[in-house]
Phi, psi and omega in degrees: 000139182290150179223133180246120177249133168255124178257122188221169179211156181282339180219161178279171175079016182259359177089023185296313182298314179298317179294320181294315180299315182291323174299319176300315179296322179298316178298320178296320178295340179271004179088012180265133177286117194231140174237131172252126179249125177270097182266011172277088190292335183269321189228038185301142182225007181300320181300323178293311182298325182271357178074029178271110186277321186238105179232078186285332176248127189222184175301332175306312181289329177293311181289341176276358179076020185266334182216163174284154184301324181301331181286348181254017181256132180237158179253138180201129173055035173087003177229173174261149182224132170248101185281164170271159184268163182266350190266146176295320179300318178296318179299316182291333182270351183278131178259105185298338180292347179274352185299319180301318177294322179300311181297316180300327179285341183257341195299326183292344180270001187223153170283319181221138171238124175251125180253121175271109184269152173291152181285165173085195183233109175196179184297335180281329179274338180283325183302317179295333179292321180290334184276353189261152166284321178218149178252136175246125180268121178256126181228164164256169178294353178300126182302329179293325179291319181292317180296320177296320177294326179297321177296319180295320178299320179300317178296319179301320179295319177299322179283356185061034176265141184277123173264113186277343181158185181231155176235129179259119185254157175060045178276123180288129185295335181270358183279159176301319179305313183291319182295328183259003192298334178289345181271140181300323183298319181294319178296317181300310183297319190271321187225311190298321180294323184283321183269341180061034173219160179287140171277121182275334181177166179236137179250128185294148164294120192215121180299339179296332180295310180297320176301316182296319179298316180297330179271000181060046177226150170295142181295331181290344173267317184293308178223083186296340181263004180291160179304316180296321181295318178297319178297319180294321177294321177296321179293318178300319179298322179294325181292339180269354181290000000 
């Protein structure tokens, strides 16, 4: 049965796009037919992370009613990708309220669809929440990121959208959080109590991630044995349970 996850955050700069792209590649490496949709219509970055140089037809055109969804799908690193577009005109003509119908039309062709939502709370960030079976909140250990995600979780509840859990990104391996992260008490104290959702996994702060982005490659392809790559594969495995 197909599953649609929207990965979102209360604030920008937490590494959501990179995590979403890499989770998609991990699912593909596990033999799952996977589509990643870049629903950040204003500042989408999935194409960069995935190394897609020429994306003339994008989600902008699909939501603008100009093309069918299939025409905006590209293949990279074993999965399908629907990027967001770079133009202001495309952004202004895209109707985010059509996203749910677009996903519904594609879902039967995939085992998993991951939607990268824009951060914050606005009409562009709410549409991806409605399109998902489950929402995953991505945060860093920074209290401001956790507090912003908590507000987003409250909004999701009002919308009657299911929040499936949280992902903690950029965890320093030498920190107390990382050393204790396997223990239930550490998760409760740091994230779970504030977000009122289960922490599904933690992704290490890892220089390989920045290297991979500069090379326009997913880190799980660039350095598959790096700490972040191992964490991402473990998280992808949990999503398939």
